[in-house]
VOGU-3710 file (C-alpha; in Angstrom, 3 decimals, decimal comma):
1> mtaldaerlh> 191,323/-32,929/17,774  193,352/-29,865/18,704  192,570/-26,322/17,600  195,677/-26,439/15,379  194,392/-29,584/13,656  190,993/-27,964/13,112  192,561/-24,930/11,430  193,737/-27,147/8,558  190,231/-28,432/7,848  187,692/-27,056/5,379
11> apgtpgyrrl> 185,530/-24,544/7,232  182,162/-23,157/6,035  182,583/-20,347/3,532  185,981/-21,451/2,218  186,595/-22,604/-1,384  187,768/-26,003/-0,166  184,566/-26,496/1,810  182,444/-25,703/-1,250  184,484/-28,021/-3,488  184,348/-30,869/-0,988
21> nqamllagla> 180,581/-30,498/-0,586  180,100/-30,517/-4,349  182,334/-33,566/-4,740  180,628/-35,589/-2,016  177,194/-34,715/-3,413  178,398/-36,092/-6,760  179,780/-39,211/-5,059  176,375/-39,898/-3,533  174,662/-39,386/-6,887  176,913/-41,868/-8,679
31> afgllyatqp> 177,158/-44,515/-5,955  173,465/-44,804/-5,173  172,395/-44,522/-8,786  174,534/-47,597/-9,466  173,408/-49,384/-6,307  169,712/-49,364/-7,243  169,985/-49,387/-11,050  168,321/-52,806/-11,398  165,367/-52,233/-9,070  162,894/-50,622/-11,516
41> vlpeigdsfd> 163,565/-53,234/-14,231  163,294/-56,372/-12,080  160,159/-57,634/-13,896  161,934/-57,353/-17,247  165,002/-59,118/-15,850  162,777/-61,931/-14,592  161,079/-62,298/-17,970  164,369/-62,204/-19,851  165,949/-64,987/-17,800  162,702/-66,828/-17,028
51> vgagtaslav> 163,015/-66,527/-13,238  160,434/-65,595/-10,609  160,136/-62,305/-8,769  161,934/-63,555/-5,680  164,878/-64,805/-7,693  164,975/-61,681/-9,847  165,197/-59,539/-6,706  168,705/-60,938/-6,189  169,793/-58,357/-8,754  169,282/-55,818/-5,960
61> sattgalava> 169,804/-57,821/-2,770  173,092/-59,340/-3,967  174,488/-55,822/-4,266  173,237/-54,453/-0,957  174,091/-57,661/0,894  177,635/-57,708/-0,455  177,980/-54,043/0,454  176,975/-54,697/4,068  179,460/-57,564/4,385  182,327/-55,733/2,687
71> vvpaaavalr> 181,991/-52,308/4,248  184,220/-52,979/7,280  187,061/-54,626/5,303  186,775/-51,799/2,779  187,457/-49,277/5,523  190,664/-51,150/6,389  191,725/-51,120/2,731  191,131/-47,365/2,615  193,587/-46,883/5,463  196,308/-48,521/3,381
81> lgrvrvmrsg> 195,522/-47,079/-0,041  194,047/-43,714/0,939  190,446/-42,528/1,015  190,584/-40,472/-2,184  192,106/-43,297/-4,221  189,524/-45,800/-2,959  186,572/-43,529/-3,745  187,773/-42,568/-7,215  188,688/-46,081/-8,316  185,591/-47,554/-6,668
91> lvlasvltal> 183,178/-45,369/-8,632  184,943/-46,069/-11,931  184,987/-49,835/-11,337  181,368/-49,893/-10,170  180,279/-48,047/-13,321  182,097/-50,525/-15,562  180,731/-53,525/-13,646  177,188/-52,144/-13,879  177,488/-51,751/-17,645  178,747/-55,332/-17,916
101> aglsprfgvl> 175,844/-56,506/-15,747  173,418/-54,957/-18,208  175,015/-56,990/-20,995  175,173/-60,274/-19,036  174,325/-63,349/-21,150  173,199/-65,428/-18,140  171,376/-64,689/-14,910  174,180/-66,132/-12,787  176,677/-63,804/-14,433  174,383/-60,853/-13,745
111> iglravtgvv> 174,100/-61,724/-10,048  177,839/-62,287/-9,744  178,598/-58,909/-11,292  176,040/-57,210/-9,049  177,613/-58,794/-5,965  181,085/-57,623/-6,997  179,603/-54,170/-7,615  178,370/-54,157/-4,018  181,859/-55,004/-2,766  183,382/-52,181/-4,833
121> lagvvavamg> 180,727/-49,681/-3,760  181,364/-50,628/-0,130  184,675/-48,836/-0,425  182,937/-45,673/-1,594  180,053/-45,730/0,884  182,202/-46,633/3,910  184,946/-44,141/3,135  182,768/-41,192/2,084  181,379/-40,361/5,517  184,754/-40,886/7,155
131> hvgaevhprg> 186,352/-38,614/4,561  183,863/-35,840/5,272  184,454/-36,262/9,003  188,237/-36,061/8,555  188,248/-33,099/6,148  185,513/-30,750/7,407  185,727/-28,387/10,378  183,257/-29,374/13,129  181,284/-26,148/12,571  180,258/-27,321/9,115
141> lasamglyva> 180,286/-31,087/9,548  176,544/-31,656/9,945  175,748/-29,544/6,868  178,379/-31,340/4,795  177,097/-34,743/5,869  173,529/-33,671/5,126  174,507/-32,735/1,572  176,205/-36,101/1,070  173,071/-37,914/2,246  171,035/-35,680/-0,075
151> gnslggvggr> 173,215/-36,901/-2,922  172,481/-40,473/-1,851  168,733/-39,973/-2,100  168,936/-38,043/-5,370  171,181/-40,728/-6,834  168,750/-43,442/-5,799  165,905/-41,630/-7,549  167,959/-40,709/-10,607  169,261/-44,216/-11,166  165,786/-45,702/-10,913
161> lvasfvgdaa> 164,251/-43,128/-13,261  166,997/-43,407/-15,902  166,809/-47,203/-15,901  163,013/-47,111/-16,040  162,660/-44,555/-18,839  165,439/-45,971/-21,028  164,195/-49,480/-20,280  160,725/-48,553/-21,536  162,134/-46,967/-24,690  164,687/-49,698/-25,491
171> swrwgivava> 165,229/-52,620/-23,092  166,186/-53,260/-19,478  169,744/-53,930/-20,627  170,161/-50,484/-22,137  168,455/-48,962/-19,114  171,179/-50,353/-16,853  173,936/-49,392/-19,300  172,527/-45,846/-19,404  172,788/-45,598/-15,610  176,402/-46,776/-15,807
181> gaalvvtalf> 177,207/-44,187/-18,476  175,613/-41,386/-16,474  177,533/-42,515/-13,382  180,829/-42,334/-15,286  180,096/-38,720/-16,228  179,233/-37,869/-12,622  182,375/-39,679/-11,453  184,501/-37,534/-13,772  182,983/-34,417/-12,193  183,607/-35,876/-8,736
191> wwrlpepvgv> 187,250/-36,574/-9,641  187,639/-32,966/-10,799  185,981/-31,271/-7,805  187,370/-33,379/-4,946  190,196/-31,468/-3,215  193,312/-33,217/-2,000  193,025/-34,370/1,631  194,091/-31,923/4,346  192,981/-33,874/7,431  194,445/-36,886/9,166
201> tsvpepgrha> 195,059/-39,676/6,649  196,347/-42,345/9,033  195,675/-43,393/12,604  197,541/-45,507/15,111  196,735/-49,192/15,416  194,303/-49,463/12,507  192,205/-52,498/11,660  190,375/-54,773/14,039  191,855/-53,043/17,121  190,126/-49,817/16,102
211> fgellrrpgm> 186,774/-51,549/15,642  187,077/-53,220/19,036  187,859/-49,930/20,711  184,937/-48,205/19,025  182,444/-50,842/20,137  183,599/-50,391/23,731  182,976/-46,652/23,704  179,956/-45,392/25,692  177,011/-44,680/23,449  178,485/-46,187/20,281
221> lallgvplll> 176,151/-49,190/20,271  173,186/-46,901/20,903  174,280/-44,699/18,019  174,556/-47,733/15,728  171,073/-48,813/16,800  169,601/-45,704/15,164  170,434/-46,649/11,529  169,841/-50,361/12,191  166,264/-49,814/13,376  165,227/-46,814/11,292
231> mgafvavyny> 166,578/-48,201/8,004  164,763/-51,464/8,724  161,521/-49,571/9,222  162,099/-47,464/6,119  162,867/-50,338/3,754  159,947/-52,413/5,040  157,484/-49,664/4,110  158,880/-49,332/0,588  159,134/-53,108/0,125  155,431/-53,729/0,724
241> lgyrlvappf> 153,786/-50,427/-0,195  153,591/-51,497/-3,836  151,692/-54,662/-2,911  149,147/-52,546/-1,066  148,668/-49,983/-3,832  148,115/-52,469/-6,671  145,410/-54,281/-4,669  141,861/-53,077/-3,926  140,684/-50,547/-2,877  143,548/-48,661/-4,587
251> slplalvglv> 144,071/-50,850/-7,691  146,720/-48,505/-9,098  148,753/-49,467/-12,190  152,377/-50,440/-11,615  153,664/-47,471/-13,601  151,881/-45,065/-11,264  153,004/-46,960/-8,175  156,599/-46,638/-9,362  156,374/-42,861/-9,064  156,312/-43,274/-5,286
261> flaylvggaa> 160,121/-43,248/-5,412  159,915/-39,539/-6,200  159,335/-39,134/-2,465  163,097/-39,627/-2,201  163,463/-36,093/-3,559  161,850/-34,828/-0,373  164,335/-36,951/1,531  167,245/-35,190/-0,127  165,944/-31,773/0,892  165,154/-33,024/4,400
271> salagrladt> 168,657/-34,377/4,991  170,272/-31,120/3,858  167,881/-29,083/6,044  168,513/-31,340/9,032  172,248/-30,877/8,572  171,943/-27,086/8,633  169,688/-27,197/11,707  172,081/-29,550/13,475  174,930/-27,109/12,892  172,799/-24,414/14,533
281> vgrppvllla> 171,041/-26,107/17,464  172,978/-29,373/17,780  172,264/-32,898/16,622  170,210/-34,345/19,541  167,034/-32,226/19,129  167,142/-32,502/15,329  167,522/-36,286/15,441  164,671/-36,721/17,914  162,378/-34,430/15,905  163,153/-36,305/12,678
291> vvvmaaglal> 162,254/-39,659/14,261  158,937/-38,227/15,499  158,204/-36,890/11,993  158,938/-40,350/10,591  156,407/-41,903/12,988  153,805/-39,274/12,082  154,241/-40,038/8,390  153,733/-43,747/9,031  150,472/-42,986/10,852  149,239/-40,966/7,865
301> tlpdstpwvv> 149,512/-44,041/5,618  146,922/-46,010/7,609  143,693/-44,759/5,905  142,706/-46,458/2,627  142,976/-43,184/0,751  145,531/-42,490/-1,967  146,105/-38,818/-1,000  146,635/-39,788/2,645  149,027/-42,595/1,729  151,047/-40,379/-0,618
311> agvvvftggf> 151,224/-37,602/1,969  152,229/-40,100/4,626  155,001/-41,587/2,491  156,388/-38,115/1,764  156,424/-37,156/5,458  157,789/-40,581/6,445  160,599/-40,313/3,876  161,500/-36,787/4,932  161,678/-37,833/8,571  163,876/-40,823/7,800
321> fgahgtasgw> 166,395/-38,915/5,719  166,458/-36,119/8,282  167,317/-38,657/10,976  169,844/-40,455/8,781  171,549/-37,254/7,699  171,872/-36,172/11,331  172,969/-39,492/12,837  175,480/-40,231/10,077  177,345/-37,029/10,911  177,889/-38,296/14,443
331> apvvaapfgt> 179,694/-41,483/13,430  183,074/-40,016/12,402  182,959/-37,523/15,293  182,328/-40,163/17,936  184,875/-42,495/16,341  187,750/-39,981/16,204  190,549/-40,645/15,451  189,085/-43,765/13,802  186,616/-41,848/11,632  186,741/-44,222/8,666
341> qgsalyvcay> 186,071/-47,273/10,845  183,282/-45,487/12,711  181,571/-44,591/9,456  182,042/-48,182/8,276  180,269/-49,498/11,372  177,446/-47,023/10,775  177,015/-48,120/7,163  177,190/-51,788/8,167  174,390/-51,260/10,707  172,411/-49,279/8,128
351> yagssifgtv> 172,408/-52,034/5,508  172,071/-54,807/8,075  168,801/-53,200/9,163  167,683/-53,067/5,548  168,407/-56,728/4,864  167,088/-58,084/8,175  163,929/-56,100/8,844  163,060/-55,598/5,187  162,485/-59,353/5,050  161,295/-60,090/8,607
361> lgtawsgggw> 158,477/-57,547/8,466  157,114/-59,347/5,435  155,558/-61,796/7,900  153,577/-58,900/9,380  152,326/-57,948/5,914  151,339/-61,540/5,133  149,659/-62,027/8,510  147,717/-58,807/8,936  148,139/-56,542/5,939  149,111/-52,913/6,233
371> pllaladgvl> 147,776/-52,321/9,794  149,977/-55,070/11,267  152,936/-54,021/9,142  152,520/-50,421/10,299  152,348/-51,592/13,917  155,564/-53,607/13,573  157,180/-50,716/11,754  156,097/-48,365/14,523  157,795/-50,598/17,079  161,065/-50,311/15,153
381> ialglvaall> 160,729/-46,527/15,007  159,996/-46,382/18,739  163,072/-48,483/19,456  165,076/-46,182/17,183  163,873/-43,229/19,262  164,964/-45,027/22,437  168,371/-45,697/20,880  168,729/-41,995/20,087  167,830/-41,104/23,675  170,367/-43,605/25,011
391> vspdvirrgr> 173,264/-41,955/23,221  175,501/-40,988/26,126  176,200/-37,383/27,172  179,829/-37,966/26,186  178,760/-38,759/22,630  176,468/-35,728/22,561  179,328/-33,465/23,647  181,512/-34,906/20,886  178,841/-34,062/18,321  178,286/-30,428/19,263
401> prdhdv> 179,292/-27,955/16,549  181,372/-25,690/18,809  184,968/-24,591/18,532  185,877/-25,585/22,081  184,927/-29,177/21,365  187,766/-29,606/18,879
//
């Protein structure tokens, strides 16, 4: 990027920068509220359709799995139709599909609608980070990306809480419909606040050629290893923490266990803070510190003590979102001028880690309980730290928030 190109972008302190940050925060709220809308009402879905817990979980995994598969093609579609158009239409369609899923007469229809929702949301999730990377001046990129990730975590919490509370008061169907309605309101605000694009909207030789070039760049595979490994570790903890807390010696009720998702609120603050720190001192030290904090939080969950476990989950969540918020800001920078494709690869690795390790580490839980699960999880975190250290000096230089790097 030349200095002349950078002058067109939204720099910190400008009205366009503030509007873009507000819009992308709203995009994260809507997208991730819709993505996880069914998770807190899975037991009710299972009872309603007379299916077991594993089958009912498809109401979540069908969405995230479809998102992981569709994220790369969605990035290619965005190059043809435009990033803004894809994000706006994607959020509207996902809201409508989620409402229809809540009213599904059969379980198969519900799963089909959730899978299509994942495909539609792939366009939003893949394009959002690339859009921030293309529109924001490098001086403010890490902060902007941190705010977007904060919106992701807040949306995940908000969607779960709305579905849970409305589901308790009415039914799981109206809980899901309520999330869809709230997402439509947020989408309208996003539509209003999002400024027209000022950065590069097209690149030479798009499509598979861009992805091939990106995967041949030094450090790109190492950078993709960070979300793959850390997201796997993160999801595994949340997948099996509930099983631990409902069993002795904790024996906590399910309603109380469900409040553990409030730890995501800490994650939102952590990602925004990490973004500001990365703009000041650079991404490498912030990323490494966040991974160490994540490991420390995991260690705190080892004692059979509720206060220690809660504290550990909070620290663990903050460390993860700090690392994610920092690493995600690198993807469009490293991938320039293929920012959309680079962000798509990052998101693909992120959800691949969730789907793979979230299931594989279940064998550790079954074989040795929480100690063995924590050990396996620690290995993933350690490998994620190694991946961060292996990011090449060339990639680090690309990610520095300095004017002479543009």
